[in-house]
C-alpha positions in Angstrom: 0.1 -0.1 0.1 2.8 2.6 0.7 4.4 1.6 -2.4 1.3 2.8 -4.4 0.8 5.8 -2.2 4.5 7.0 -2.6 4.2 6.5 -6.4 1.0 8.6 -6.7 2.5 11.4 -4.5 5.6 11.5 -6.9 3.3 11.4 -10.0 0.8 14.0 -9.6 0.3 14.9 -5.7 -1.7 12.6 -3.4 -5.4 12.3 -3.7 -7.3 12.9 -0.5 -9.1 9.7 0.4 -12.7 9.1 1.9 -12.3 5.4 1.8 -9.6 2.7 1.7 -7.1 2.4 -0.9 -7.0 -1.1 -2.4 -3.8 -2.1 -4.4 -3.9 -5.2 -6.7 -1.4 -7.6 -5.4 -0.7 -9.0 -8.8 -0.5 -5.4 -10.6 1.8 -2.8 -8.5 0.7 -0.3 -11.1 -2.8 0.0 -10.4 -4.6 1.5 -7.3 -8.2 1.8 -6.6 -10.0 4.7 -4.6 -13.3 4.5 -2.9 -15.5 7.1 -1.5 -17.0 7.3 1.7 -20.2 5.3 0.5 -18.1 2.5 -0.7 -18.3 3.3 -4.3 -15.2 3.0 -6.6 -14.4 6.7 -7.3 -11.0 6.6 -8.7 -9.0 4.1 -10.9 -5.3 4.9 -11.1 -3.4 3.2 -13.6 0.4 3.5 -14.5 2.4 2.1 -17.4 5.7 0.3 -16.7 8.9 2.4 -16.9 10.4 0.5 -19.6 10.3 2.7 -22.7 13.1 4.3 -24.2 13.8 7.4 -26.5 13.0 6.8 -30.2 11.7 8.2 -33.4 10.0 7.0 -36.7 9.8 8.1 -40.1 6.6 7.7 -42.2 6.7 7.8 -46.3 4.0 10.1 -47.3 1.0 8.8 -49.7 1.4 9.1 -53.4 1.3 12.8 -54.1 -1.4 13.7 -56.5 -1.0 17.3 -56.9 0.0 20.6 -55.3 -2.0 23.7 -56.2 -0.4 27.0 -55.4 -2.4 30.0 -54.9 -1.2 33.5 -53.3 1.3 31.7 -51.0 -0.9 28.9 -50.1 -0.8 25.5 -51.3 -3.5 22.8 -51.2 -1.7 19.2 -51.6 -3.7 16.4 -52.3 -2.7 12.7 -52.1 -3.9 9.5 -53.6 -4.6 8.1 -50.4 -5.1 9.1 -46.6 -2.2 10.8 -45.5 -2.6 10.6 -41.8 -1.1 14.0 -41.1 -2.1 16.5 -38.3 -1.9 20.5 -38.2 1.7 21.5 -36.9 3.5 18.2 -38.2 6.3 18.6 -41.0 6.3 17.5 -44.4 9.0 17.5 -47.2 8.0 17.8 -51.1 10.7 16.4 -53.4 10.9 15.4 -57.0 13.9 14.1 -59.2 12.1 15.4 -62.4 10.9 18.4 -60.7 13.2 21.4 -62.0 12.9 24.7 -63.8 13.8 24.5 -67.5 13.4 28.0 -68.5 15.5 29.8 -71.1 16.9 26.4 -72.7 14.4 26.1 -75.2 15.9 25.8 -78.8 12.4 25.9 -80.8 9.0 24.5 -80.9 7.6 23.0 -84.0 3.8 22.7 -84.3 2.4 20.4 -86.9 -1.2 19.5 -87.1 -1.9 19.9 -83.3 1.2 18.3 -82.1 4.0 20.4 -80.8 7.7 19.0 -80.6 9.9 21.0 -78.3 13.6 21.0 -78.7 15.9 21.8 -76.0 19.6 23.1 -75.8 20.5 20.5 -73.2 18.8 17.4 -71.6 15.6 18.2 -70.1 15.2 15.3 -67.7 11.5 15.2 -68.5 9.2 12.2 -68.6 5.7 11.5 -70.4 2.7 12.7 -68.5 5.1 15.6 -66.8 3.6 19.3 -67.1 5.1 22.0 -69.0 4.5 25.8 -69.2 5.2 27.5 -72.2 5.5 31.2 -72.1 6.9 34.3 -74.5 5.2 33.2 -77.7 4.5 36.5 -79.6 3.8 35.0 -83.3 0.9 32.9 -82.0 0.0 33.6 -78.3 -2.1 30.5 -78.4 1.1 28.5 -77.9 1.5 30.1 -74.3 0.0 27.7 -71.7 0.4 24.6 -69.8 0.7 21.2 -71.6 1.1 17.7 -70.4 4.0 15.8 -72.2 2.9 13.3 -74.5 6.0 11.5 -75.7 9.8 11.9 -74.9 11.4 10.7 -78.2 15.0 11.8 -77.1 16.7 13.6 -74.1 16.5 16.9 -75.8 12.9 16.7 -77.3 9.3 16.1 -76.2 5.9 16.3 -77.7 2.5 17.6 -76.4 -0.8 18.3 -78.1 -1.9 21.7 -79.1 -5.3 23.5 -79.9 -5.7 26.6 -82.2 -2.0 26.9 -82.7 -0.9 27.7 -86.3 1.6 25.2 -87.9 5.3 26.5 -87.9 8.3 26.7 -86.3 8.5 29.1 -83.4 11.7 30.6 -82.3 10.6 33.8 -80.6 13.2 35.6 -78.8 11.1 35.5 -75.5 9.9 32.0 -76.0 10.8 29.6 -73.0 9.2 27.0 -70.9 9.3 25.6 -67.4 8.5 22.7 -65.6 7.5 23.1 -61.8 9.1 25.6 -59.5 12.4 24.4 -57.4 11.1 26.8 -54.6 8.3 24.2 -53.9 10.9 21.7 -52.8 11.2 22.0 -49.3 10.0 21.3 -45.9 6.9 22.8 -44.8 4.4 22.8 -41.7 0.9 21.3 -42.2 -1.3 24.5 -41.8 -4.8 23.0 -42.2 -6.3 19.6 -43.0 -9.5 19.9 -45.0 -10.1 16.3 -45.7 -8.1 13.0 -45.1 -6.3 13.3 -48.6 -5.7 17.0 -48.6 -3.7 19.5 -46.4 -2.5 23.0 -46.9 0.9 24.6 -46.5 2.2 28.2 -46.6 4.5 28.8 -49.5 6.9 31.5 -50.5 8.2 32.5 -53.9 6.2 29.7 -55.5 4.7 30.6 -58.8 0.8 30.0 -58.8 0.2 27.0 -60.7 -0.9 23.2 -60.5 2.2 21.0 -60.0 1.8 17.2 -60.6 5.1 16.3 -62.3 5.9 12.7 -62.4 8.5 12.0 -59.6 7.2 14.4 -57.1 6.9 13.0 -53.7 6.1 13.5 -50.3 7.4 12.4 -47.2 6.9 13.3 -43.2 9.0 12.3 -40.2 8.1 12.7 -36.4 10.4 12.2 -33.5 9.3 11.3 -30.0 11.0 11.1 -26.6 9.1 8.5 -24.8 9.0 8.7 -20.9 11.5 6.1 -18.9 9.4 6.5 -15.8 5.9 5.4 -14.9 3.1 7.8 -15.5 -0.2 7.8 -14.0 -3.6 7.8 -15.6 -6.6 8.6 -13.4 -10.2 7.9 -14.0 -12.9 9.5 -11.9 -16.5 7.8 -11.6 -19.1 9.8 -10.9 -22.4 9.0 -9.1 -25.8 10.3 -8.7 -27.3 10.7 -5.0 -28.4 7.1 -5.4 -25.1 5.7 -5.9 -25.9 5.2 -9.6 -22.8 5.4 -11.9 -23.3 8.1 -14.2 -20.2 9.0 -16.0 -16.5 8.5 -16.2 -14.1 11.2 -16.6 -10.5 11.9 -16.6 -8.6 13.8 -13.5 -6.0 16.1 -14.6 -3.8 15.5 -11.6 -4.6 18.4 -9.7 -4.8 17.7 -5.8 -8.3 18.9 -5.7 -10.5 15.8 -6.3 -13.2 17.6 -8.3 -10.7 18.9 -10.6 -11.5 16.9 -13.6 -11.3 17.3 -17.3 -11.5 15.3 -20.8 -7.8 15.8 -21.6 -5.7 13.0 -20.2 -2.6 13.6 -22.6 -0.7 15.2 -19.7 -1.0 12.2 -17.6 -1.0 9.2 -20.1 2.3 7.2 -20.7 3.2 7.7 -24.3 
């Protein structure tokens, strides 16, 4: 009995007792408190002191898209991401890089555009590119999904309303993605199980869904190495009929109870 009482005092200050304290002989981490009418009033349970410090890393769900608008990005995943507000996420992508100012020309023939770059572009079929700076036919400006990648320096895409021709406008360029998006963020909101928002900076407003984009999240937890006590308070009516079970917050006052047990639960 003294063993339990001492643990309770060290853990969260001793509870005043109206009735006897009963320790379960086969479980020294549990104590039962009864009120003056013999009703079980408190159930005190401690987890064993056996945990050590540790950490874990969780790979994110398949990243579907990142839609950036006015320094806020909404991230959509193919499956439930399991993230919470305040957690950290990192966005990366091996094929996700700027390619502006490396465009040699774009040849359009029968609604198919073939772009040739000065150096290897590193793009894959289904990646997205944004063409800008076309002045001869401004219909060429816009976002396209890559259809094929014939060589390391060419790719094709489907056009619409663009006149056939070879475009070499001095201002013509393209880019894919925005490297500024590739960094670590703190989750701001979680609208659904497959979406969350982050605050971005210097990221161009656009929809990013390049092949190779990925999402990762990691969390580190320091586990307690000493026992922690969780305290349940049982509430009765005037006829000693159990009405509800609450969690005590560890305060010495017996009527100080709350719904949050996190500060007392062993993690």
